C-alpha positions as CSV (number, residue, x, y, z in Angstrom):
1,X,-7.5,-0.5,20.0
2,X,-10.1,2.2,20.7
3,X,-10.5,2.9,17.0
4,X,-10.9,-0.7,15.8
5,X,-7.7,-0.4,13.7
6,X,-5.4,-3.3,14.7
7,X,-1.7,-2.4,15.2
8,X,1.6,-4.1,16.1
9,X,3.3,-2.2,18.9
10,X,7.0,-1.8,18.4
11,X,9.5,-1.6,21.3
12,X,10.5,2.1,21.5
13,X,14.1,1.0,22.3
14,X,14.3,-0.6,18.8
15,X,13.5,2.7,17.0
16,X,16.6,4.6,15.8
17,X,17.2,7.8,17.8
18,X,17.4,9.9,14.7
19,X,13.8,9.0,13.6
20,X,11.5,12.0,13.4
21,X,8.0,11.8,14.9
22,X,5.4,11.3,12.2
23,X,3.3,9.0,10.1
24,X,5.1,6.8,7.6
25,X,4.5,4.4,4.7
26,X,6.6,1.3,5.4
27,X,7.2,-2.3,4.4
28,X,7.1,-4.9,7.2
29,X,8.8,-8.3,7.1
30,X,7.5,-10.7,9.6
31,X,10.3,-12.9,10.7
32,X,7.9,-15.9,11.3
33,X,7.1,-16.1,7.6
34,X,8.4,-15.0,4.3
35,X,5.8,-12.4,3.6
36,X,6.3,-8.6,3.2
37,X,3.4,-6.5,4.2
38,X,2.5,-2.9,3.5
39,X,2.0,-0.8,6.6
40,X,1.3,2.6,8.0
41,X,3.5,3.4,11.0
42,X,2.8,6.0,13.7
43,X,5.9,7.2,15.7
44,X,5.5,9.8,18.4
45,X,3.0,11.2,20.8
46,X,-0.7,10.1,20.9
47,X,-2.3,13.4,21.8
48,X,-5.9,12.4,21.1
49,X,-5.7,9.9,24.0
50,X,-3.2,11.9,26.1
51,X,-1.1,8.7,26.0
52,X,2.6,8.0,26.0
53,X,4.8,8.0,23.0
54,X,4.5,4.9,20.8
55,X,5.6,3.3,17.7
56,X,2.8,1.2,16.1
57,X,2.1,-0.2,12.7
58,X,-1.1,-1.1,11.0
59,X,-0.7,-3.7,8.3
60,X,-2.9,-3.0,5.2
61,X,-5.2,-5.8,4.0
62,X,-3.5,-8.3,6.3
63,X,-4.5,-10.2,9.4
64,X,-2.0,-12.0,11.5
65,X,-3.3,-14.9,13.6
66,X,-0.9,-13.9,16.4
67,X,1.5,-11.1,17.1
68,X,4.9,-11.7,15.6
69,X,7.9,-12.0,18.0
70,X,10.1,-10.0,15.6
71,X,9.6,-7.8,12.5
72,X,11.9,-5.8,10.3
73,X,10.6,-2.4,9.2
74,X,11.7,-0.5,6.1
75,X,10.5,3.1,6.1
76,X,9.6,4.0,2.6
77,X,8.1,7.5,2.8
78,X,7.1,10.2,5.4
79,X,3.4,10.9,5.1
80,X,2.7,13.6,7.6
81,X,3.4,14.9,11.1
82,X,1.6,13.7,14.2
83,X,-1.4,15.9,14.8
84,X,-4.0,16.4,17.5
85,X,-7.6,15.9,16.5
86,X,-10.8,16.9,18.2
87,X,-11.6,13.3,19.0
88,X,-11.3,9.7,18.0
89,X,-13.6,9.9,15.0
90,X,-11.6,12.7,13.4
91,X,-8.4,10.7,14.1
92,X,-10.0,7.5,12.6
93,X,-10.9,9.5,9.4
94,X,-7.3,10.7,9.1
95,X,-6.0,7.2,9.6
96,X,-8.2,6.0,6.8
97,X,-6.8,8.7,4.5
98,X,-3.2,7.7,5.6
99,X,-4.0,4.1,4.7
100,X,-5.2,5.2,1.2
101,X,-2.1,7.4,0.7
102,X,0.1,4.5,1.7
103,X,-1.7,2.1,-0.6
104,X,-1.2,4.4,-3.5
105,X,2.5,4.9,-2.7
106,X,3.4,1.2,-2.1
107,X,1.0,-0.8,-4.2
108,X,3.3,-1.0,-7.3
């Protein structure tokens, strides 16, 4: 929210225990509709904001009118580890690179 990049927050209890922290390219099925969206998922600590661990997904090129009650996530590829950046602007620049990497991987 601080970065102007909308995300869906995933209940941490729903994340498999064996999941490694990191940034992932994924496909997201919203159970309220029949669409499958491309997403970038962050799972782990949020060091730039000294915030708690989280699992959150940004949907590429998509805007949902309301937050879905349920989604199904298919992790397609690990992109990188969670990193600490000097500040929000550096983080936002990296997120934009992650989005482009995800787009290249999953746009086929």
